[in-house]
N, C-alpha and C positions, 0 to 999 in steps of 0.2 A: 717197713713191710706194709703194703697197702691192704686195707681191710674194708670190705663193704658188707654190711649186715642189714638185711631187710627184716621188717616186721610189719604187723598190721593185717596180714591176710586172714581169711576166715570164710565162713559160709553165710551167704545171705540169700534172700529171695529176690527175684527179679523186681527192679524198681528201687532196690535198696542202695545203700552207700557204704563205702569202705575208704579208709585213709591209710595208705601204705607209707612207710618211712624207711629210709636207708641211712644208717649211720656210717660215716666215712672217716677213715683215719690213715695216717702213714704217708700222706702226700700233700702237696699244696692245693688244697681243695678248691679254693676260689678261682684258680686259673684253669681248671679243667672244665670240659663239657660233661654233663651228666645226662643219663638217659634211663628210661624204663623200657623194658622189653618183656614180651610174654611168649609162652609156648603152650598152646592148647593141646588137648588130647589128640594124638595122631597128626599134629601139625608141626610145621617148622616154626622156629622162633621168629618173631616179628617185632619191629619197632612200634612203640606205643606213643611215647612223648620224649622230648629232649629239651634241655636248657643249656645255653652257652654261658660263658664267663661274664657276659654283660647282662644276662637275664633274658636274652631273646629265646623265645620258646617256639617249638614246632610240635605238631600233633599228627598222628595218622588220621586219615579221614574217618575211620570207623569209631573214633572216640571224640572227635571235635564236638564241643558244646556239652560234653558229659564229664570229661576228665580235665583236671588242672594240675600241672606240674609246678612245683615251687622249690626253692632251696633257701636254707638259712646258713649263710656263710659263717656267722658267729658260732653256730652249733655244729657246723659241718654236717648238716642233715638235709637229705633230699626227701621230698614228699610227693605223693600222687593222690590227689583227692578224686575219688571215683564215684560219680552219681549216676542215677538212672541205669543201674547195672542190668545187663542182659545175660541170658544163659550162655551166649556165645563169647562173653568176656571171661568165662571159666578158663583157668590155666595157671601155670607157674609164672610168677612175675619176678623179674630180675632187675636190679639196678646195676648200672655200669658207668665207668669213668673213662673219658677220652682225653688223653694228654694233648694231642695236636688239635686243639679246640678250634673248630670252624663251624659256623652255624649250619652250613649246608651238609655237614656230615652227621648231624644229630641223630638221624634214624638209620644210619648205616652200621649195622651190627659189626661188620668185619673191621671197622675202624677203631673199635673200643679196645682199651688195653686191660682193663680190670673189671671183674664181675663178682657179684655176690652169689650166694648159694640159692637164693630164691625164696619166695613166700607164696603159698598156695591160695588162690582165690577160687571159690566155687559159688556159682550163682544158679539157683534152682528156679524152675518156672512155676 
């Protein structure tokens, strides 16, 4: 049974930092692509960052230079380091796992097979 459990969300002021984590279990973690997605108030869910099985990463333009995705295969944990947070980064953040791992699919929500329940990030101005 695949499980993805996010943690690390919270409330911060603009310019602050948060580190999200996603604990994965129930599948061959190292062979999957992993991604972070978010859904802001009144918005559709969008891709934030992804990492493939070889460690290749990709980022949405609106987080480049501020967010860093990483994974620990030994601990089957995915992280998202978020710096220089802005109010528009507010939303529910989800981690997801993609079985058919291809780097060009990393930010394509519909390709992902498994999803966590999300962790809330709120950035105040």
